[in-house]
C-alpha positions as a printed Julia matrix, in Angstrom:
121×3 Matrix{Float64}:
 18.83  -48.44  26.28
 21.83  -47.96  29.16
 23.78  -45.95  26.51
 21.4   -43.29  25.95
 21.56  -39.91  27.88
 20.43  -36.91  28.7
 21.33  -34.5   26.08
 22.87  -31.87  28.77
 25.25  -35.11  29.55
 25.66  -35.63  25.83
 26.89  -32.06  25.1
 29.48  -32.38  28.28
 30.98  -36.36  27.08
 31.93  -34.39  23.52
 33.57  -31.51  25.52
 35.77  -33.93  27.45
 36.51  -35.9   24.38
 37.61  -33.04  22.66
 39.75  -32.04  25.66
 41.57  -35.87  25.88
 41.88  -35.38  21.79
 43.35  -31.88  22.17
 45.67  -32.96  25.23
 46.56  -36.33  23.15
 47.52  -34.48  20.25
 49.79  -32.06  21.88
 51.69  -34.62  23.5
 51.84  -36.53  20.63
 52.74  -33.63  18.57
 55.99  -33.0   21.22
 57.25  -36.71  21.42
 57.83  -36.0   17.75
 60.68  -33.65  18.65
 62.14  -36.67  21.11
 61.47  -39.31  17.83
 62.75  -37.16  15.0
 64.91  -34.3   16.75
 64.92  -31.16  14.69
 62.85  -32.25  11.99
 59.89  -33.38  14.45
 59.64  -29.37  15.08
 57.17  -29.24  12.22
 54.97  -32.26  13.63
 55.24  -30.9   17.11
 54.27  -27.54  16.01
 51.13  -28.8   14.0
 50.19  -31.25  16.74
 50.52  -28.31  19.24
 47.97  -26.05  17.06
 45.56  -28.67  16.1
 45.45  -29.84  19.9
 45.35  -26.29  20.85
 41.84  -25.7   18.48
 40.51  -28.95  19.95
 40.89  -27.35  23.66
 39.23  -24.25  22.59
 36.12  -26.24  21.03
 36.53  -28.15  24.25
 35.87  -24.94  25.87
 33.2   -23.71  23.98
 31.11  -26.64  24.23
 31.64  -26.95  27.97
 30.83  -22.85  27.94
 27.76  -23.64  25.8
 26.5   -26.77  27.8
 26.58  -24.55  30.78
 24.59  -21.51  29.67
 21.64  -24.21  28.6
 21.94  -26.09  32.08
 21.15  -22.82  33.49
 17.89  -22.24  31.34
 17.07  -25.97  31.47
 13.51  -26.93  32.99
 13.91  -28.75  36.5
 11.73  -31.7   36.87
 11.3   -34.72  39.28
 11.66  -38.09  37.3
  8.84  -40.61  38.31
 11.12  -43.86  38.18
 14.01  -42.19  40.36
 12.16  -39.44  42.04
 15.35  -37.19  41.47
 15.37  -33.53  40.1
 16.36  -33.84  36.48
 17.19  -30.82  33.92
 15.51  -31.27  31.02
 16.16  -29.69  27.42
 13.33  -29.36  24.93
 10.12  -31.09  24.79
 11.36  -34.69  25.44
 14.55  -35.66  27.24
 16.26  -38.57  29.32
 16.6   -38.91  33.22
 20.32  -38.03  33.9
 20.3   -40.59  36.82
 18.11  -43.61  35.35
 17.67  -42.64  31.61
 14.01  -42.7   31.71
 12.5   -40.83  28.64
 10.47  -37.5   29.96
  8.11  -35.48  27.93
  6.15  -31.85  28.72
  4.29  -32.3   25.9
  0.7   -34.24  26.55
  0.82  -35.29  22.96
  3.82  -37.79  23.44
  2.98  -39.04  26.67
  1.98  -42.28  27.68
  0.93  -41.81  31.04
 -0.93  -39.0   32.05
  0.15  -36.66  34.81
 -3.66  -37.85  36.72
 -2.61  -42.03  36.22
  0.62  -40.89  37.5
 -0.51  -39.39  40.46
 -3.2   -42.41  40.97
 -0.18  -44.82  40.67
  2.06  -42.91  43.33
 -1.33  -42.83  45.57
 -1.32  -46.7   45.36
  1.98  -47.47  46.51
């Protein structure tokens, strides 16, 4: 389950992918001028416009993730004992990917059991 990530990190990953896609399209579009001369200007224009739209979408996703991050609840992960941010009722630790929940109905270990385990160690 190492490939599962926290919700905020997933949003940031999509933002990064859109940034890379936009930059790649802009570079490939501009390379159309090199390969096809003046006929490649149309390819360059299309690549630059689609790349710009992708970069703007990336900016919007990064802004959205930042706004979500400011209102996220900070909890201490019971596995790695690091502070992590949590969106919604369930999320994953940003560091060790442990599933976390704030909903007692979905919890497999209660807070009292967790405190009892920590006192034993």
